[in-house]
N, C-alpha and C positions, 0 to 999 in steps of 0.2 A: 334567465331569471337568477341573478347572482350565482350561488353555488348549488342550485337545485339539481341540475343535471349531473354534476359531479357526484352528489350523494347517490344518485341512482345507479352509478357505474361501480360502486363499491361492492365487492363480493359479499354474498350472504351465505348462510349455512347450506342452503340447497343449491345455490348457484355460485360455484367457486370461480367460474371463468366465462367471460363473454368476449368475443372478438367483434368489434364494431364494424358495420358494413362499409363505412367510409374510411376505415383505417388503412394505412399502407401495408402494415404487417398482417398477413392473413394466415400465417402458419400457427399451428397449435403448440402451446407449451407442454402439452401432454401427448406423449407418443401414442399413436393409435386412434386418436380422436379424428372424426370426420366432420365435414360440414353438416349443418343442421343439428338436430337433437341427438345427444349422446347420453345414454342412461348407463351409469357405471355404479357398481358397489363401492362402498368406502374402502374396502380392502384393496381395490385396484388403484386407488389414488396414492400418489407419492407427492405430498405437499406439506408445507408448514402448517402448524396448528391442527393437524389431523386428529390427534388425541383430544384436543379441546373441542373439536367439532363433535366427536363421538359422545363426550360428556354432555354437551349441550343438547344433543338429540335425546339423550336419556332423560335430561331434565324436562324437556318438552313433553315427553310421554308420561312422566310421573306427576308433574305439577301443572301441566297445561300451558305453561309458558316458560321461556328462557329468561332467567334473571340476569340482567346485564345493565351496565352503566355506559357501555360504549355506544348504545343506541340513542343516548340522550340528545345528541346533536340533531339527529333525524326527527325526533319527537319535537324538539324546540323549533326546528325549521318550519314544520307545518303550523304550529301555534303562532309563530311570528308572522308567517304568511297571511294568516287571517287578520292580524293587526295592521299590516302594512299594505294589503292588497288595494284598497281604495286609492291611496296616494300613488302607488306604483302605476296603476291603470291610468290615472289622470295624467301622469307624467309621460307615459310611453304609448298610449293609444294613438293610432294614426302615424306612428313613426314609420317613415318610408323605407328605412333600412331593412332589407329582407333578412339580414343576419341578426337582427335584434332578438334577444331571448328574454326580454322582460314580459311581465304579465300584460295581456290584452283582454279587452272586454268580450270580444267575440272571436271565435276560431277563424272566421272569414278573413281576419287580419294577418293570418299566418299561412304562408304558402306551403301546403303539404302535398306529398305525392301519393296519397291514399285516402280512402273514404273514412271520415270520422266526424260526427256531428255533435258529440258531447255525451256525457253520461245520461242515460235515459231517466226520466222522471224527476229530475232535480229542478225545483222552482228557480226562476231566474235570479231572485233575490239571494239565493244560497250559492250561486256560482261566484267564486272569488276571481276567476280568470283562467286564461289559457296561456301557455308558454311553449315556444319551440323547443324540440328535444332531438337528440340523435345527431345525424349528419346532414349536411346540406349540399345539394348539387344545383348548378344553374339550370339543368334540364328539368328536374322534377321538383325541386324545392327541398323541404325538410322531410326526412324519413321517419320522424317521430314528433310527438306532441305530448304535453302534460296538461291536465285539467285539475283545478283545485276547487274544492267545494266544502260546504258545511252540510252534514247529514245528521239529523236528530238521532240521538242515542249512539251513533257511531263516532262522532267527533269531527275533527278537521281531516278531510280525506283528499287523496290525489290519485288520479289514474294516469299512468305514463306508459306509452308504447314507443318502441323504436326498433329499427331493423338490426339484425345480427347476422353473422355468418355461421357461428357455431356456439353451442351451449352444452355444458356437461351438468347433468342433474344427478345428485346422489340417489341411488335406487332406494335407500332406506327412508327417504322423505317423499318419495314419489306417490302422487295420487292422480286421479283423472276427474277433477272437480268442475272444470269449465268446458262444457260441450265435448266431453270425452277427450280433451287434449291434456298432454302432460302438465301437471300442476303441482304446486305445493302451497301450504298455508302455515301460519304460525303467529305467535305473539312473543314479543321480546321487550323487556324493559324492567322497571322497578317502581316501587310504591312512592319513592321520593319525587320522581320527575314525571312519570307516566309510562304508557305502553304504546308500542307500535304494532298494529295488527297488519298482516299482509296476506294477500292471495296473489300468487304469480302463476302465469300460464304461458306456454311456449309453442311456437311452430318452428318449422325448419328455417324460417326467415325473420321471425319477429319475437321479441320478448314483451310481455304485457304485465304490468304490476299495478295492483290496486291496494293502497295503503291508507290506514286511518290512525291518527294519534288521539289518544284518550287518556285522561288522568286516572280512569278506573279500569279494573280488570273484570271483563265479562266474556268468557270464552264463547258464549252463545252468539256474540256479535259476528263471529266468523261465518255463521250460517247465513246471516243477512248479506254479508259481503260476498259470499259465494253466489247468492241469488243475483245480486247486482252485477257481479263479474260476468255471469252468463249472459245477461242482457247487453252488457257492453260489447262482449265478443260477437254477438249476433249482428252488431252494427258496424263491425270492422271489415273492410274489404281491401 
């Protein structure tokens, strides 16, 4: 779906590195990292923008969100998806190409190698569509998928899951929000363009991300997102 998956591979504050399951390069750029989930303190990290990351984490703890304009593209992407979803689905539904990553009306049109039937409790009229994500093999199909939806009070939201080989999570941002799995949450954005809310959770083989774009700031929205994330996780196999 255009650049949707590219956006999801960009490093975030709690997730500085992902090695994709389908990638040829499987070695870590961080000495000492192993496959699966790695939980490291920031002091152990030797990476660009380390000080900026520390400042951002302090802003999150004091203001409840990270003031940023670099997230505008991600916020606009979700809002734009809501505007163009009908046209995109009409154009690409029933496309026989298994490598097509445009929006589809139903997840059954995407060959995935794991169980996922959609975000629970979303009325059909609020589902904008599904798009392939991650890597593809002829044996199993796609190892990831994204679903885009409208959720009252939360905004335009997406859930994306895909396979990973390794992930490093900053200890300072670590929580266990989704069925006791390593997780992180946050809000980033600005009053001019809007805010991106996220709840991410990880296993040794998979990264899951639930994001919502909203013009308004309401930290309590994260509580509802965590509730939905737990429901989503229960349906993933």
